[in-house]
C-alpha positions in Angstrom: -17.6 -7.3 25.0 -18.9 -4.6 27.8 -15.6 -2.6 27.1 -15.3 -3.3 23.9 -14.4 -0.6 21.2 -14.8 -0.4 17.4 -14.0 1.2 14.4 -15.5 0.7 11.2 -17.8 -2.1 9.9 -21.3 -1.7 9.5 -22.0 -5.2 10.1 -20.7 -6.0 13.1 -22.7 -2.7 14.4 -26.0 -4.3 13.4 -25.0 -7.4 15.1 -23.9 -6.2 18.0 -27.1 -4.0 18.2 -28.7 -7.6 17.9 -27.2 -9.0 20.5 -27.8 -5.9 22.3 -24.2 -5.1 23.6 -22.2 -2.4 24.8 -18.9 -1.2 22.8 -17.5 2.2 22.7 -16.8 4.1 18.5 -13.8 5.5 17.4 -14.0 6.6 14.0 -11.8 6.2 11.7 -10.8 9.5 8.6 -9.7 6.5 6.8 -9.1 9.0 3.4 -7.0 11.1 5.6 -5.1 7.8 6.7 -6.1 7.8 10.0 -5.5 3.7 9.9 -2.4 4.2 9.2 -1.0 5.9 11.9 1.2 4.3 14.5 -1.4 4.6 17.2 -4.1 2.4 15.3 -1.3 0.2 14.1 -0.2 -0.8 17.4 -3.0 -2.6 17.7 -3.6 -3.6 14.0 -0.7 -4.1 12.1 -2.8 -4.9 9.1 -3.8 -0.6 9.1 -7.2 -1.6 7.7 -10.9 -1.5 9.6 -12.5 -3.1 11.1 -10.9 -3.6 14.7 -12.7 -4.5 17.6 -10.8 -4.0 20.5 -12.1 -5.5 24.2 -10.2 -6.2 27.0 -8.3 -9.5 26.4 -6.6 -7.9 23.0 -7.6 -6.5 19.2 -9.6 -9.3 16.3 -9.8 -7.9 13.2 -11.7 -8.9 10.1 -15.4 -9.3 9.8 -16.1 -12.8 10.1 -14.1 -13.5 13.5 -15.5 -10.4 14.8 -19.1 -11.6 13.6 -18.3 -15.2 15.3 -17.1 -13.1 18.4 -19.9 -11.4 18.9 -22.5 -14.7 18.4 -20.0 -16.7 21.1 -20.0 -13.7 23.3 -23.6 -13.1 23.6 -25.0 -16.5 22.6 -28.7 -16.2 24.4 -29.2 -13.6 20.8 -29.1 -16.8 19.0 -27.4 -14.8 16.1 -25.4 -18.1 15.0 -25.7 -21.9 15.0 -22.6 -21.8 17.6 -23.5 -25.4 19.2 -23.6 -26.9 16.0 -20.4 -26.9 14.5 -21.4 -27.6 10.5 -23.8 -25.0 10.8 -21.2 -23.1 12.8 -19.4 -24.0 9.2 -21.7 -23.0 7.4 -22.4 -19.8 8.3 -18.8 -19.1 8.9 -18.5 -20.1 4.9 -21.0 -17.5 4.0 -19.2 -15.0 5.7 -15.6 -15.7 4.4 -17.6 -16.1 0.9 -18.1 -12.2 1.5 -15.1 -11.6 3.0 -13.0 -12.4 0.6 -14.6 -12.6 -3.3 -17.6 -10.2 -2.7 -15.9 -7.8 -0.9 -12.4 -7.8 -2.8 -14.5 -7.7 -6.4 -16.5 -4.2 -4.3 -13.1 -2.8 -3.8 -11.9 -3.2 -7.7 -14.0 0.3 -8.0 -12.4 2.2 -5.4 -9.2 1.3 -4.8 -7.4 -1.1 -7.6 -4.0 1.1 -6.9 -4.3 -2.0 -4.2 -3.5 -4.4 -6.9 -1.9 -2.4 -9.6 -0.1 1.1 -10.4 -0.8 1.1 -14.5 -3.8 3.5 -14.7 -4.9 1.5 -18.0 -5.3 -1.5 -15.3 -7.0 0.3 -12.9 -9.4 1.6 -15.5 -10.1 -2.0 -16.5 -10.4 -3.7 -13.2 -13.3 -0.7 -12.4 -15.1 -1.7 -15.6 -15.1 -4.9 -14.8 -17.1 -3.9 -11.3 -20.4 -4.2 -12.2 -20.1 -7.7 -13.9 -17.8 -9.2 -11.2 -20.1 -8.2 -8.3 -22.9 -8.7 -10.3 -22.0 -12.7 -10.3 -21.2 -12.7 -7.1 -24.8 -11.7 -5.4 -26.4 -13.5 -8.7 -25.1 -16.4 -6.8 -25.7 -15.4 -3.9 -29.5 -14.7 -5.2 -29.8 -18.3 -6.5 -27.9 -20.6 -4.4 -26.9 -19.0 -0.6 -29.9 -17.2 0.3 -31.5 -20.3 2.0 -34.9 -17.8 2.8 -36.4 -16.0 4.7 -32.6 -15.2 6.2 -29.6 -16.4 4.7 -29.4 -19.9 6.9 -32.8 -19.9 6.3 -35.6 -19.4 9.3 -33.0 -18.0 11.8 -31.6 -14.1 11.2 -28.4 -14.3 12.4 -24.2 -12.7 11.7 -24.8 -13.9 7.9 -27.9 -11.1 7.3 -26.2 -8.2 9.3 -22.9 -8.9 6.7 -24.8 -9.3 3.4 -27.0 -6.1 4.1 -24.0 -4.1 4.8 -22.5 -5.0 1.5 -26.0 -4.8 -1.0 -25.6 -1.3 0.1 -23.1 -0.6 -2.5 -24.6 -2.6 -5.4 -26.3 0.5 -6.9 -22.9 2.7 -6.5 -21.2 -1.2 -8.4 -23.2 -0.9 -11.1 -25.0 -3.9 -10.2 -28.5 -4.7 -12.1 -30.5 -4.7 -9.0 -33.5 -6.3 -11.5 -31.4 -9.7 -11.9 -31.1 -9.8 -7.3 -34.9 -9.6 -6.1 -34.5 -11.8 -3.1 -31.6 -10.0 -2.4 -32.6 -6.6 -2.3 -35.7 -8.3 -0.2 -33.7 -9.2 2.3 -31.8 -5.5 1.9 -34.9 -3.7 2.4 -36.1 -6.6 5.6 -33.1 -6.3 7.6 -33.1 -2.5 6.5 -36.1 -2.4 8.7 -34.7 -4.3 11.7 -34.1 -2.0 14.7 -30.3 -2.6 14.6 -30.1 -1.4 11.7 -31.7 1.4 12.2 -29.6 2.6 14.9 -26.6 1.4 12.9 -27.0 3.2 10.4 -28.4 6.8 12.5 -25.0 6.6 14.4 -23.1 6.6 11.2 -24.5 9.1 8.8 -26.1 11.2 11.9 -29.4 11.3 10.3 -32.9 8.4 11.3 -33.9 6.1 9.3 
């Protein structure tokens, strides 16, 4: 991964920092449509972020990129890569974040992906505090083993959960109902890799 280039996704920047990976960050102006331009689509026909450009080709989808980092840097112990079942559990958690939680969140700003009718889009937006809140309620009760997602060891799952938990306030979720998730977010934010990732993205020290 020494020559990797990334476009988007705080989750894997945090994980990459934990692993000590070297990469070049390429900023994408998604609101201006950079991800839809021909140059980007040649590497990622999905016209979405993130993309990770490596010497072997382009990887897309956050769970896949996180797994790639964990397997590329086994000494960092960011996933139980030697235990197929436990690695599958980590993948199941990250897949839930990608396929369900992130999609529920996207209904707040990107309802146009699923409907053209303004009333339907408005209904999706109104539902977000409930739908995202229910997702995080499930994580709070059943999926966050503690102190980290998988238990005692910090993994790629923690970097990903931290990223999506950054959006809770804007999504209108009742934070008082998910104290363990909020404690998890606070503890990840205190880690040097998370601080560096946020500083690079925002230009502000944290």
